[in-house]
N, C-alpha and C positions, 0 to 999 in steps of 0.2 A: 125795349129801348134800343135804338140804333147807336152805333159807335162810329163817328166820323174818324178820319185819320188822326193818329196820335201826334201830338206836338210836344217836344220836351226840350228845354233849354236851361243851362246852368251857367252862371258867370260869377265872377268875384263880387260884382255889385249886388247880386241877389243874395249871395251868401251873407254879405255884410248886412243887408237889409233884414235878413232873418234874425241875425244876432241882435240887432237893435230892437226888433219887434218883440222877441222873447224877453229881452232885458226890460222892456216897458211893462211886463206883466207885474201884478201886485207882488211886493217884496214879501209880504206875510202870506204864506200859503194857508189854505183852509179847505176842509172837506165840506162841500155844500150839500151833497146828497149821498147817503149810504143806503143803497137799494137792495139789501140782502133779500134773497127770494123768500126767506122765512116770513117776511112781512106781507107776502101775497102780491097780487097784481095791482093793488091800490097804490104801489109806488109809482105807477105810470098814470098819466092823465086818462088814457083810454086804450083798450085793446082794439086792434083793427084786424079781427079774424072773422071768418064766416060764421063760426059758432063759438060761444064762450068755452066750450069743451076743448077747443083747439089750442088754447094757451092755459097751461097748468103749472103747478109747482110740484116738484118731485125731489126725492133723495134716495140714492142707491146704497146708502150706508157704506160707502167706500172711502170715507174720509174727506171727500170733496165738499160735502155740505149740500144745502138746498140749491136748486136751480129752477129756472123757468124753461119750460118746453114749448117752443113755437112749432106747431104742427100744421103744415099746409097740405091738405089732402088733394087728390086729383079732383078737378072741377072748380077750384077756386084759385085766385091769383096770388093771394098773400095771407100771411099771418104775422102781424107785427104789433108792437106796443109803441104808443106815441107819447112823447114828451115826458117831462119830469114833474112828479107830484111830491111836495114836501108837506110837513105839518102845517105850514102856512098857506097851502094851496098850490096851484100851478106856478112853477118857477118862471119868472120873467127874464128871459134872455135879453141881452143888450148888445148894441153895436159898441165897438171899441173896447172889447173885454177879452180876457183870456179864460178859456175853459179847457179842462182836461177830463176825458172820460176813460174809465178803465173797466174791463170785464174779462171773463173767461168765456170761451166759445168752443163748442164741439158740434160738428155737423154729421148727419148720418152718412152722407155721401160726399164726394168731392165736388158736388155741384148743388149748392143751395142758393145760387144767384145772389141777389142783393141782401146782405145781412146787416147793413147799417146805412141810414140816410140822415144827412143834415138837411132836413126837408124844409122848403120855403113855405111860409104861411100863405093862405089865400088860394085861389084857383089859378090855373095856368094863365088866364088873362090878367091876373093881378100881380104877377111877378115876372122878373127878368130871368131868373134861374129857378127851375123847378126843384133842383136838388144840387146845390153847389158842391157837396161832398158825398161820395158813395163808396162803399166797400162791398166787394163781391167775392164769393167763393165759387169758382168755376174752373173746370179742367184741373182739379187738384192744386189750384193756386189761390192765394188770397191777393186780390187786386184792389188797389186804391186809385180813385179817380177824382180829379177836380173837373167839374163841369161848368165852364165859363158861360156867360151870357151868349145867347144864340145857339144853345145846345152844343157847344164845342167840348167834346170829351177829350181830356188830357190825362194820360196815364202818368201817375206820380210814383208808382212803385208796385212791384209784384214779388211775392215770396212763396215758397212751397207750402202746401197745406195738407195735413194728414187727416183724413176722415176717421171718425171714431176715436179721436184723441183730443184732450183739452189743450187749447192754446190761449195764452195770455195776450191781451191786446190793450194798448193805450193809444188814445188819439187826442192830440192837442190842436185846438183851433183858436186863433186870435181873430175876432170878428172885425170886419172892416168893409163898409159899403162902397168905399172909393176905389177898392182894388189893391189895397196894401196889406191884406190879411195874410196869415201864414198857416201852414198845416204841417203836422208831424205825426207819423204813425209807427208804432213799435209792435212787433210780434215776438213773443217769447224772449223779451228783453233786448231785442236788436231793432234799431230803426231801419225800416226798409222803404219808407216813402216820406217825401217832404215837398213843400212848395212854398214859395214866397210870391209876393205881388199877386195875390189871389183875392177875388171878390167873394168874401165869405159871409156877407150879410145882405140879404135880399131886400126888396122894396118894403115888405111887411114883416121882415124878420124871419127867423129860422128856429126849428126845434129838432131834437134827435128822435130817431126811430130804430128799434132793433127787431130782428125776426128773420123772416125769409119771404122774399118778394120776387115774383117772376114776370112782372109786366103783364103782357097780354097772354102769356102761356099758362094755360090751366090744365095742361095734360100730364104734368109731372108732380109727384108727391115729394115733399122735402121736410126735413126737421132740423131745427137749430136749437141747441140747448145753450142757455146763457146763465152765468153765475157771477157773483161777486161784483155786481154793478156799483160803481161809484162815480161821483163827479166832484171835481175840485178846481183849484186855480193853478196847480202845478202837477207835474208827473208824479212826484213823490206822494201826493195825496191819494193817487189811484193805482199805484204800482203794487 
């Protein structure tokens, strides 16, 4: 995936808009999805890996608990898990809603490429934004991107990333098809990325993906371990 020039702008008006948007979130927080890895890969709608053996559940008995291992070997482009499965079936994400996702992540190297996607439904011809929100681990950095219609890549924050160590991540999204959505990303308790006036809900809607994805590059192996996945309506639900 190519990256056109970065555009970044912050003003008093957009900060005020962010405050209004988050204030509009539901007053009563709730945990929607507790996807502890001990429940197995059935917490996701489907794995997107070349082989079922490439996404597994493990536990190193080091006190951290169970985790999902997303293993992308040489020769394939990705190993990811797609969307949210609850006891009632696949979760129906909606426009004009607030979602928070929280998880711990550890990558084998400082380059695991795309580790999270807020992926648009349908094929490329059916949407205006293939992936409005992306998070990447590359060059020993965790990078958050807002990808606007027209494949306009806008960096919204970068923070150091240590391979071989667990990091805590929380991502907040308010969905909005008209371009008034908001984004907020925390790593290890500190917000490092945010965006207001974002189009965060595509033509046919969106769903989350976790794992490791390299686009057209199939020459490099990578691993992303993910633990403690939760989804709620506030950061407190998933922290």
